[in-house]
C-alpha positions as CSV (number, residue, x, y, z in Angstrom):
1,M,-27.6,15.3,20.2
2,Y,-24.2,16.6,18.9
3,R,-23.1,13.3,17.8
4,K,-26.2,12.5,16.0
5,V,-25.8,15.6,13.7
6,K,-22.0,15.3,13.1
7,S,-22.7,11.5,12.1
8,R,-25.1,12.5,9.2
9,F,-22.6,14.5,7.2
10,P,-19.4,13.4,5.5
11,E,-16.2,14.0,7.7
12,P,-14.3,17.0,7.6
13,G,-11.5,16.9,4.7
14,T,-14.2,14.9,2.5
15,M,-14.3,16.3,-1.2
16,V,-18.4,17.0,-1.7
17,R,-20.4,18.2,-4.6
18,T,-23.4,20.3,-3.6
19,R,-25.8,22.8,-5.4
20,L,-23.6,25.8,-5.0
21,G,-20.2,24.0,-6.0
22,E,-17.4,21.4,-5.1
23,G,-15.0,21.9,-2.1
24,V,-13.6,20.0,0.8
25,I,-15.9,20.2,4.0
26,E,-13.7,22.3,6.9
27,R,-16.2,21.4,9.8
28,I,-19.7,20.7,10.6
29,D,-21.7,23.3,12.2
30,V,-23.9,21.3,14.8
31,F,-26.1,24.1,16.1
32,N,-27.5,25.2,12.3
33,E,-26.7,21.9,11.1
34,E,-24.6,22.9,8.1
35,A,-21.2,22.0,6.7
36,I,-18.8,24.6,6.3
37,I,-17.0,23.8,2.6
38,R,-14.0,25.7,1.0
39,D,-13.9,25.6,-2.4
40,A,-10.8,25.6,-5.2
41,E,-10.5,29.6,-4.9
42,R,-10.4,29.2,-0.9
43,V,-14.0,30.7,-0.7
44,T,-16.0,29.3,2.0
45,F,-19.8,28.5,1.8
46,R,-22.4,26.7,4.2
47,V,-24.8,24.2,3.0
48,G,-27.3,21.7,4.7
49,L,-27.2,17.6,4.5
50,K,-29.9,18.0,1.6
51,D,-27.6,20.3,-0.4
52,I,-24.5,18.0,-0.5
53,L,-25.4,15.9,-3.8
54,E,-22.0,13.7,-4.2
55,R,-19.3,13.0,-1.6
56,E,-16.0,11.5,-2.4
57,R,-12.9,10.3,-0.6
58,K,-11.0,12.3,1.9
59,V,-8.6,14.7,0.7
60,E,-5.6,13.3,2.0
61,E,-6.5,10.1,0.5
62,A,-7.2,11.2,-2.9
63,A,-4.0,13.6,-2.8
64,A,-1.4,11.0,-1.4
65,G,1.4,11.1,-3.9
66,P,4.3,9.1,-4.6
67,A,6.2,8.0,-1.3
68,R,9.4,9.7,-2.7
69,D,10.6,11.6,-5.5
70,L,11.8,9.6,-8.6
71,E,15.8,9.4,-8.8
72,A,16.7,10.7,-12.3
73,G,16.0,8.5,-15.0
74,E,14.1,6.5,-13.0
75,T,10.4,5.3,-14.1
76,E,7.5,4.7,-11.6
77,A,7.3,1.2,-12.1
78,E,11.1,1.0,-11.0
79,A,10.4,3.1,-7.8
80,L,7.5,1.2,-6.8
81,K,9.3,-2.2,-7.4
82,K,12.2,-0.6,-5.3
83,L,9.4,0.5,-2.4
84,D,7.9,-3.1,-2.5
85,E,11.5,-4.5,-1.9
86,G,12.1,-2.2,0.9
87,E,15.0,-0.1,-1.1
88,G,13.1,3.1,-1.3
89,R,12.9,4.4,2.1
């Protein structure tokens, strides 16, 4: 039963748009069949599956930044080239 309920919801860490606003799913309450979501102001709220209007990719994937900081005067393209060549580690 628990797995079935959890499988219907997006995974924790997924950014969603709901009838109550946007936020990131923190966890799934399987007993009440609700997602607990934290918005940008760090306020949590609960929604049912029918209230989730849109799903985006997981926050870790969406927020992934460069693998390292750029050196002074270095362009992003140059940094990417160095990473591709194995020099940017």
